[in-house]
Every structure is written in C-alpha cells, then in structure tokens.
VEXLUM-818620 format. One record per residue (C-alpha): x, y, z; residue in one letter; residue number from 0. Coordinates in pm, 1 decimal, always signed. Each point is the difference from the previous one (the first is absolute). Layout:
N
{x->X&y->Y&z->Z&code->A&pos->NUM}
...
***
This chain:
239
{x->-3508.6&y->+3007.0&z->-4304.4&code->X&pos->0}
{x->-249.5&y->-251.3&z->-143.6&code->X&pos->1}
{x->+52.1&y->-373.6&z->+53.1&code->X&pos->2}
{x->-131.5&y->-246.9&z->-257.0&code->X&pos->3}
{x->-160.0&y->-312.4&z->+151.3&code->X&pos->4}
{x->+21.7&y->-303.6&z->-227.0&code->X&pos->5}
{x->-150.8&y->-255.0&z->+239.7&code->X&pos->6}
{x->-341.6&y->-42.7&z->+157.1&code->X&pos->7}
{x->-42.4&y->+176.6&z->+333.9&code->X&pos->8}
{x->-98.1&y->-251.9&z->+269.9&code->X&pos->9}
{x->+31.2&y->+224.7&z->+304.1&code->X&pos->10}
{x->+139.9&y->+322.6&z->+133.8&code->X&pos->11}
{x->+127.3&y->+157.6&z->+318.7&code->X&pos->12}
{x->+61.9&y->+360.2&z->+98.5&code->X&pos->13}
{x->+349.0&y->+47.5&z->+149.8&code->X&pos->14}
{x->+21.5&y->+267.1&z->+266.3&code->X&pos->15}
{x->+303.2&y->+212.9&z->+81.2&code->X&pos->16}
{x->+113.8&y->-225.4&z->+286.4&code->X&pos->17}
{x->+7.6&y->-307.6&z->-224.7&code->X&pos->18}
{x->+187.3&y->+197.2&z->-264.9&code->X&pos->19}
{x->+262.3&y->+91.2&z->+260.8&code->X&pos->20}
{x->+30.7&y->-364.5&z->+109.1&code->X&pos->21}
{x->+46.7&y->-115.2&z->-360.3&code->X&pos->22}
{x->+265.8&y->+267.4&z->-51.4&code->X&pos->23}
{x->+183.6&y->-114.4&z->+316.1&code->X&pos->24}
{x->-15.0&y->-364.1&z->-110.9&code->X&pos->25}
{x->+133.6&y->+91.6&z->-342.8&code->X&pos->26}
{x->+284.6&y->+201.1&z->+155.4&code->X&pos->27}
{x->+85.1&y->-288.4&z->+236.7&code->X&pos->28}
{x->+2.7&y->-245.7&z->-289.1&code->X&pos->29}
{x->+227.6&y->+230.3&z->-200.1&code->X&pos->30}
{x->+238.7&y->+37.4&z->+296.9&code->X&pos->31}
{x->+7.5&y->-378.8&z->+51.4&code->X&pos->32}
{x->+81.2&y->-50.5&z->-366.5&code->X&pos->33}
{x->+275.9&y->+260.7&z->+28.9&code->X&pos->34}
{x->+146.7&y->-175.4&z->+304.8&code->X&pos->35}
{x->-7.8&y->-334.3&z->-182.9&code->X&pos->36}
{x->+213.2&y->+151.1&z->-276.2&code->X&pos->37}
{x->+274.2&y->+107.2&z->+245.6&code->X&pos->38}
{x->+307.2&y->-220.4&z->-32.3&code->X&pos->39}
{x->+148.2&y->-117.1&z->+329.2&code->X&pos->40}
{x->+345.8&y->-154.2&z->+38.7&code->X&pos->41}
{x->-8.5&y->-381.7&z->-24.8&code->X&pos->42}
{x->+218.9&y->-277.2&z->-138.4&code->X&pos->43}
{x->-190.6&y->-11.7&z->-331.2&code->X&pos->44}
{x->+94.9&y->+357.1&z->-92.7&code->X&pos->45}
{x->+239.9&y->-23.3&z->-293.4&code->X&pos->46}
{x->+331.6&y->+180.3&z->+6.5&code->X&pos->47}
{x->-2.0&y->+295.4&z->-240.7&code->X&pos->48}
{x->+291.9&y->+71.3&z->-231.2&code->X&pos->49}
{x->+117.6&y->+288.5&z->+219.7&code->X&pos->50}
{x->-6.8&y->+46.3&z->+376.9&code->X&pos->51}
{x->+83.8&y->+303.8&z->+211.3&code->X&pos->52}
{x->+298.8&y->-73.1&z->+224.4&code->X&pos->53}
{x->+211.9&y->+147.9&z->+278.4&code->X&pos->54}
{x->+351.7&y->-111.5&z->+96.2&code->X&pos->55}
{x->+137.9&y->+33.8&z->+353.1&code->X&pos->56}
{x->+358.8&y->-35.5&z->+117.5&code->X&pos->57}
{x->+109.1&y->-186.9&z->+314.2&code->X&pos->58}
{x->+356.2&y->+23.6&z->+130.6&code->X&pos->59}
{x->+79.4&y->-210.3&z->+304.8&code->X&pos->60}
{x->+325.3&y->-6.1&z->+200.8&code->X&pos->61}
{x->+13.5&y->-376.5&z->-57.4&code->X&pos->62}
{x->+82.4&y->+35.1&z->-370.2&code->X&pos->63}
{x->+201.3&y->+238.8&z->-214.6&code->X&pos->64}
{x->-255.7&y->-36.3&z->-279.6&code->X&pos->65}
{x->-337.4&y->+172.7&z->+4.7&code->X&pos->66}
{x->-328.0&y->-177.5&z->-60.7&code->X&pos->67}
{x->-261.5&y->+140.4&z->-238.8&code->X&pos->68}
{x->-368.1&y->-78.2&z->+49.7&code->X&pos->69}
{x->-240.8&y->+68.9&z->-287.3&code->X&pos->70}
{x->-375.3&y->-11.8&z->+62.2&code->X&pos->71}
{x->-224.1&y->+16.3&z->-307.5&code->X&pos->72}
{x->-361.5&y->+114.3&z->+30.3&code->X&pos->73}
{x->-302.8&y->-60.9&z->-218.1&code->X&pos->74}
{x->-248.8&y->+284.0&z->-51.9&code->X&pos->75}
{x->-359.1&y->-126.1&z->+23.2&code->X&pos->76}
{x->-303.9&y->+183.1&z->-144.1&code->X&pos->77}
{x->+230.0&y->+256.5&z->-158.5&code->X&pos->78}
{x->-163.6&y->+328.5&z->-92.3&code->X&pos->79}
{x->-306.1&y->-55.3&z->+222.9&code->X&pos->80}
{x->-104.0&y->+117.0&z->+345.7&code->X&pos->81}
{x->+99.2&y->-345.0&z->+130.1&code->X&pos->82}
{x->+357.9&y->+8.3&z->-128.2&code->X&pos->83}
{x->+238.0&y->-166.0&z->+244.4&code->X&pos->84}
{x->+362.6&y->-110.0&z->+2.1&code->X&pos->85}
{x->+80.7&y->-343.2&z->+140.8&code->X&pos->86}
{x->+333.0&y->-186.8&z->+34.7&code->X&pos->87}
{x->+38.9&y->-277.8&z->-255.9&code->X&pos->88}
{x->+355.9&y->-134.3&z->+20.6&code->X&pos->89}
{x->+333.3&y->+55.2&z->+173.2&code->X&pos->90}
{x->+361.4&y->-54.7&z->-110.7&code->X&pos->91}
{x->+319.2&y->+18.1&z->+207.8&code->X&pos->92}
{x->+344.0&y->+38.0&z->-157.8&code->X&pos->93}
{x->+351.6&y->+24.9&z->+140.8&code->X&pos->94}
{x->+359.8&y->-82.8&z->-85.6&code->X&pos->95}
{x->+12.3&y->-192.4&z->+327.0&code->X&pos->96}
{x->-111.5&y->-356.1&z->-75.7&code->X&pos->97}
{x->+21.6&y->-128.3&z->+359.7&code->X&pos->98}
{x->-376.2&y->+16.2&z->+47.3&code->X&pos->99}
{x->-101.4&y->-87.5&z->-357.6&code->X&pos->100}
{x->-216.8&y->-307.5&z->+67.4&code->X&pos->101}
{x->-217.3&y->+132.4&z->+280.5&code->X&pos->102}
{x->-33.6&y->+341.9&z->-165.3&code->X&pos->103}
{x->-133.1&y->-160.1&z->-319.5&code->X&pos->104}
{x->-242.7&y->-205.0&z->+211.0&code->X&pos->105}
{x->-107.5&y->+311.5&z->+192.3&code->X&pos->106}
{x->-67.5&y->+203.2&z->-315.7&code->X&pos->107}
{x->-206.9&y->-278.1&z->-158.8&code->X&pos->108}
{x->-210.4&y->-57.4&z->+310.0&code->X&pos->109}
{x->-51.1&y->+374.4&z->+56.8&code->X&pos->110}
{x->-97.8&y->+52.6&z->-365.0&code->X&pos->111}
{x->-249.5&y->-287.7&z->+25.6&code->X&pos->112}
{x->-159.2&y->+159.9&z->+308.4&code->X&pos->113}
{x->-19.3&y->+335.3&z->-180.7&code->X&pos->114}
{x->-181.0&y->-157.3&z->-295.8&code->X&pos->115}
{x->-249.4&y->-174.0&z->+231.2&code->X&pos->116}
{x->-137.0&y->+342.7&z->+89.2&code->X&pos->117}
{x->-182.5&y->+94.9&z->+315.5&code->X&pos->118}
{x->+179.2&y->+143.4&z->+302.9&code->X&pos->119}
{x->+369.9&y->-71.3&z->-58.6&code->X&pos->120}
{x->+120.3&y->+236.0&z->+272.7&code->X&pos->121}
{x->+44.3&y->-292.9&z->+241.6&code->X&pos->122}
{x->+324.6&y->-79.8&z->-184.8&code->X&pos->123}
{x->+161.7&y->+307.0&z->+154.3&code->X&pos->124}
{x->-61.9&y->-110.1&z->+358.5&code->X&pos->125}
{x->+104.5&y->-359.7&z->-69.8&code->X&pos->126}
{x->+328.0&y->+100.1&z->-166.9&code->X&pos->127}
{x->+89.2&y->+262.2&z->+260.9&code->X&pos->128}
{x->-40.0&y->-265.9&z->+270.0&code->X&pos->129}
{x->+289.5&y->-207.1&z->-144.0&code->X&pos->130}
{x->+313.1&y->+14.9&z->+217.2&code->X&pos->131}
{x->+349.6&y->-96.2&z->-108.4&code->X&pos->132}
{x->+160.7&y->-237.1&z->+257.8&code->X&pos->133}
{x->+332.4&y->+175.2&z->-65.5&code->X&pos->134}
{x->-149.4&y->+333.5&z->+105.0&code->X&pos->135}
{x->-132.2&y->+296.2&z->-193.2&code->X&pos->136}
{x->+148.3&y->+334.1&z->-99.6&code->X&pos->137}
{x->-70.0&y->+372.3&z->-2.1&code->X&pos->138}
{x->-98.3&y->+148.4&z->-334.7&code->X&pos->139}
{x->+49.6&y->+358.7&z->-107.3&code->X&pos->140}
{x->-199.9&y->+223.6&z->+233.2&code->X&pos->141}
{x->+70.9&y->-205.6&z->+310.8&code->X&pos->142}
{x->-285.5&y->-249.8&z->-41.6&code->X&pos->143}
{x->+74.8&y->-354.2&z->+112.2&code->X&pos->144}
{x->-71.6&y->-279.7&z->-245.2&code->X&pos->145}
{x->-30.0&y->-349.5&z->+155.1&code->X&pos->146}
{x->+74.8&y->-165.0&z->-335.9&code->X&pos->147}
{x->+36.8&y->+56.4&z->-372.7&code->X&pos->148}
{x->-348.1&y->-147.6&z->-51.9&code->X&pos->149}
{x->-137.8&y->+257.5&z->+245.0&code->X&pos->150}
{x->+154.6&y->+283.0&z->-201.3&code->X&pos->151}
{x->-150.0&y->-140.1&z->-321.2&code->X&pos->152}
{x->-332.5&y->+0.5&z->+186.1&code->X&pos->153}
{x->+63.2&y->+364.3&z->+87.0&code->X&pos->154}
{x->+50.1&y->+80.7&z->-368.7&code->X&pos->155}
{x->-329.3&y->-171.2&z->-86.8&code->X&pos->156}
{x->-169.4&y->+198.2&z->+277.3&code->X&pos->157}
{x->+134.9&y->+329.3&z->-139.7&code->X&pos->158}
{x->-123.3&y->-97.0&z->-347.1&code->X&pos->159}
{x->-349.3&y->-94.7&z->+122.3&code->X&pos->160}
{x->-17.1&y->+336.8&z->+176.3&code->X&pos->161}
{x->+102.8&y->+170.0&z->-322.9&code->X&pos->162}
{x->-284.3&y->-157.9&z->-200.7&code->X&pos->163}
{x->-256.7&y->+50.1&z->+277.8&code->X&pos->164}
{x->-50.2&y->-357.5&z->+123.4&code->X&pos->165}
{x->+139.4&y->+91.9&z->+342.6&code->X&pos->166}
{x->-100.1&y->+330.4&z->+155.0&code->X&pos->167}
{x->+288.7&y->+162.3&z->+186.5&code->X&pos->168}
{x->-152.1&y->+220.9&z->+268.4&code->X&pos->169}
{x->+337.6&y->+112.0&z->+133.8&code->X&pos->170}
{x->+43.2&y->+272.2&z->+258.6&code->X&pos->171}
{x->-194.2&y->+323.4&z->+3.3&code->X&pos->172}
{x->+189.5&y->+314.7&z->-93.2&code->X&pos->173}
{x->-49.5&y->+132.5&z->+352.1&code->X&pos->174}
{x->+158.5&y->-313.9&z->+146.0&code->X&pos->175}
{x->+293.9&y->+28.0&z->-240.9&code->X&pos->176}
{x->+47.5&y->+363.6&z->+103.9&code->X&pos->177}
{x->+1.7&y->-91.1&z->+371.0&code->X&pos->178}
{x->+252.6&y->-280.0&z->-54.4&code->X&pos->179}
{x->+226.5&y->+234.0&z->-197.0&code->X&pos->180}
{x->-12.0&y->+257.4&z->+280.5&code->X&pos->181}
{x->+69.0&y->-262.0&z->+267.6&code->X&pos->182}
{x->+284.9&y->-141.9&z->-204.7&code->X&pos->183}
{x->+157.7&y->+344.2&z->-28.5&code->X&pos->184}
{x->-34.1&y->+47.2&z->+378.2&code->X&pos->185}
{x->+160.5&y->-340.7&z->+61.9&code->X&pos->186}
{x->+298.0&y->+72.7&z->-225.9&code->X&pos->187}
{x->+47.5&y->+344.2&z->+154.4&code->X&pos->188}
{x->-12.9&y->-140.4&z->+355.0&code->X&pos->189}
{x->+249.6&y->-274.1&z->-83.4&code->X&pos->190}
{x->+210.5&y->+226.2&z->-222.8&code->X&pos->191}
{x->-34.0&y->-257.1&z->-276.7&code->X&pos->192}
{x->-52.4&y->+55.3&z->-368.0&code->X&pos->193}
{x->-145.3&y->-283.0&z->-205.7&code->X&pos->194}
{x->+268.2&y->-102.7&z->-250.0&code->X&pos->195}
{x->-66.3&y->-82.0&z->-361.6&code->X&pos->196}
{x->-121.5&y->-350.3&z->-72.9&code->X&pos->197}
{x->+268.4&y->-255.4&z->-77.3&code->X&pos->198}
{x->-26.6&y->-273.8&z->-262.4&code->X&pos->199}
{x->-126.8&y->-241.2&z->+266.1&code->X&pos->200}
{x->-275.3&y->+241.3&z->+97.5&code->X&pos->201}
{x->+142.9&y->+103.9&z->+336.1&code->X&pos->202}
{x->-9.2&y->+358.4&z->+115.7&code->X&pos->203}
{x->-326.6&y->+154.5&z->-120.4&code->X&pos->204}
{x->-121.1&y->+9.5&z->+358.8&code->X&pos->205}
{x->+182.2&y->+123.9&z->+311.4&code->X&pos->206}
{x->+296.2&y->-208.9&z->+121.0&code->X&pos->207}
{x->-99.7&y->-241.9&z->+272.8&code->X&pos->208}
{x->-351.6&y->-56.7&z->-138.6&code->X&pos->209}
{x->-132.5&y->-353.4&z->+44.6&code->X&pos->210}
{x->-214.0&y->-221.7&z->-221.5&code->X&pos->211}
{x->-375.8&y->+58.2&z->+2.1&code->X&pos->212}
{x->-208.8&y->-310.8&z->+65.7&code->X&pos->213}
{x->-275.1&y->+130.0&z->-227.5&code->X&pos->214}
{x->+177.6&y->+117.4&z->-317.2&code->X&pos->215}
{x->+342.0&y->-165.3&z->+56.1&code->X&pos->216}
{x->+179.9&y->+331.7&z->-58.5&code->X&pos->217}
{x->+295.4&y->+106.1&z->+215.3&code->X&pos->218}
{x->-171.1&y->+319.6&z->+108.0&code->X&pos->219}
{x->-120.5&y->-39.8&z->+361.5&code->X&pos->220}
{x->+124.1&y->+264.6&z->+245.0&code->X&pos->221}
{x->-94.5&y->+116.9&z->+349.3&code->X&pos->222}
{x->-222.6&y->+302.2&z->-51.7&code->X&pos->223}
{x->-186.0&y->+179.7&z->+280.4&code->X&pos->224}
{x->+63.6&y->-296.4&z->+228.3&code->X&pos->225}
{x->-141.7&y->-250.8&z->-247.3&code->X&pos->226}
{x->+152.0&y->-226.8&z->-265.6&code->X&pos->227}
{x->-124.3&y->+135.4&z->-333.1&code->X&pos->228}
{x->+68.4&y->-103.3&z->-359.7&code->X&pos->229}
{x->+93.8&y->+287.1&z->-230.8&code->X&pos->230}
{x->-91.5&y->-207.6&z->-304.1&code->X&pos->231}
{x->-355.6&y->-119.1&z->+64.6&code->X&pos->232}
{x->-87.2&y->+198.9&z->+313.5&code->X&pos->233}
{x->-58.3&y->-308.6&z->+215.6&code->X&pos->234}
{x->+27.9&y->+84.9&z->+369.5&code->X&pos->235}
{x->-25.2&y->-197.3&z->+322.4&code->X&pos->236}
{x->-194.7&y->+290.2&z->+145.0&code->X&pos->237}
{x->-272.5&y->-27.1&z->-262.2&code->X&pos->238}
***
C-alpha cells in the first residue's frame, strides 16, 4: 500500500523487528491501561439507577412473634462487559414489631452508607457478629447460637456477600463431609439415638446431648473417636 508524503523529509530511521515488537507491546499496554481506566468501581459518587437487583431474607427470633425481613439491593457495575460485578448498595429492614425501630433505622442507614463508599465492606460482618446482647442470645433454626439480633443481621449480610461473590466460602471438602456423616451414623447407632426433626427454635438437627461449638456456635459438638468434634463445621480438638 502506497503512502503519500505531504511534508518535507528531514530524516529517516529503519525500524528492526525487535523495535516493532516493543512498539506493539507499548501500544497493547496503553490500550489495556485505557480499558482499566474505563472500569467503574464502587464509590460514593456512583448514582443510584432507577432499578436495583434485590434479595429479601427472613429472620424469626424466639424473642418476638413477628418475623423481620431484610432486603439488600445490589447495583450491577460494568454490565455486559468482562468486568461486570454486583455490589451491595442499600439495605432495608421491616417488621411488625416496632420495639427496635429507632436503632434498626440507624443501622440500615449507616450500613447503606458503608456499602455506597465501596471498597472492602466485608468487615461489617465481623463487627456485627461480635455484638452480644446483655440479656443473652438464642438458638436459631439449625441449632446455631446467635449472641444477639444484630449478630444475626450480620449473618444475613454475610450470606448475601457470599451469594454475590464478595466473600469466598471455602466450606468443607466433600470427603470431610462424607467422613462426618459416617461418624455421625456410628455415634447414633452406638447411643441408640435418632436425630429428631428440627423444631421451630432450631433444636434437634444434631444428636441429643450435643454441645455448642466454639468455632461456628452451632450445637453440634459430640465425643467422636475419643475427641470432641463438631458435626457442623468439622472443628476438632484433635486437629
């Protein structure tokens, strides 16, 4: 292909293959940098779109006859691209029980503000789950102990962040689950006990006489092979 030169030639240089490769690499790096600069990250200046994707979770505590409903709305950033990501934007809590109205409204506004700030918001989970009710906690469905209502709300946020990929839940390996199931069956056979169906308060999904696990707070610790072992998370004093 011929190239028309409209200006006076004042010098020239022959570009070898190595220089061509370097120029191509520099051009590719510049294009990638420009692409990265166009990626939208979550920050407080991001405007709320007309529609958000939301999930609603139900909490039922033994302290109240009315359930509590927690709705977490997410914003989808860079939609339709390779960098699409879903991030929490706001949270709402509703219930017929108005006993906790003031602090719940304050909690939702502060949590929503942290969400909109962007960055790593997973620290909220740990902070909320470390709140203890001076009147004592309660067991939720499944036998897990909740030190407070705020801690259970933190648990809901944790489940949601796992759902959208902000928290990676490694969990137990399938082989470990299989071993625990076999050991549980041996324990129930040896003690002639059958795990009853779970009650409304969450008791009974693990063998009778199980104690609370210090790691996952679930009433699922039994003596197994001469060692206290949790049937929920697999934690064992024997390693």
